[in-house]
N, C-alpha and C positions, 0 to 999 in steps of 0.2 A: 749622026746617033740615030739609034733605032728606038723606037716606044715598044711599048708593050700595052697592049688592046686590053680596054676596061673589063672586058668579060672573062680575061686569063685573070685580072686581078682580084674581080669577084669572086670567082671559081675557088682561088687560093685563099681568100677570107673566108668561104664558105667552111672549105675542108678542116683550116684550122679550130673551128668551132664546132665538129662532127659529134663531140662527147662532152655531156656536162652532166654534172651531178644535182640532180633533183630530189635528195634525199630531205633537204628541208623543206620542200613544199610539192610533192609528187602527185596530188590530187586530181591536178587535171591529165595525167598522164595514167594513173594507177590507182585502185581500190586500195592498194595495201597500205599498210600505216608501218613508219619505222618505228623502232621499239616493241611494236607488239608481235606477241606470240602465236604461233599457229600451230596446229598439231595435223599432222598426215591423216587421212582417213583411209588410204589403200597401200600397200605396199611399193615402194619407188625403188628403180637401180641410179645409180650414180655414174656420169659418164660423162667424162672431161669434167669433172666441177659440176655439172648441168643434173638435175633432180628429172627423170625421165618415167614415164608411165610403164609399170612393169605387166605385162601382158600375161605371160605364162610361165617362161623361165626366163632367168638371169642370162641374160646375151655374153656371149664370151670377153667384150672390150669393156663389162662393167668394172667400177672399179667400189664396188659393193653395195650391199641395199639397206635400205632404213624401211622400218616395217611400220603398220599403224600406230598409231599413239604417240611417236615418235614428234618432238617438239622442235620448234626451230623458231628464231627469233630473227627480224628483217632489219638488218644493219644498212645499206646501202639501195638506193635506185638510180640509175644511170640511164639515162636518155640519151642515143645514139641516132646517128643519120649516116646515109651512105647511098651514092647514088643508084647502084644496084635493088638495097633492099627498103628504101627509105626508113622512115621514122620507128625505132624500137626502144623498146624499154628492157633491163635487165634488173631484175630484182634478186639482190642478194643477201642469202639468211647465213646465220648461224647455227648447227645444228647444237640444242641443248641437252636433250637426253639420248640412250642407247649408248650403242658400240662407236659411233662415229662422232660422239659429243666433243665439238671442238673446231671441226673442220666447216670451212664456208663451202655453200652451194649456190646456184644459180636455180630459182624456181621457177623461170620464163614461160619455159616449156611444158609447163605443168599448167598452164593458163589459158586464158582465151583472148586472144588477139584480134582487138576492134580495128575502125577505121583511124587512119593516123595515129597508129601505134598504141593505142589504148590499150593496156594489160590487166585484165579483171581477172580476180581470184576464181580457181575453181570449186566451188562451195562441195564439189563430190570427191575431190581428193585433199583440198586443206580447210580447217574450219578454225576459227577465231579464238583464242583459250582464253578464258578470263582469270583464270588462277595459275601466277606463272611460278614454275617450280624453284625452290629453293636450293 
């Protein structure tokens, strides 16, 4: 009978828990607050469901743009771990206003990535909105 080394079992166990939903308690990994509304301060484009900084012109692979003032609400925050990238956070939000209203986007690429995957909102790109649109 052949036995499996404990190292392989540990690696398999870790890979089963590579993604976890931290929406209910995200404060250790991000300053985004689920359910809060944020407004874009600069134009962005959408690439594969991810918001990206719009430098000069919209790239050919863009799926559209969002203008300054567009409001989004954070819906889910997910923590990921992979051997090649380490820990990283996805912050998924729903677009509340504008032509793309209702779509889900990942805002993580517009953020500052800190040690151990901490994802901090870039205040030059997103500001917290006090008055939620009705």
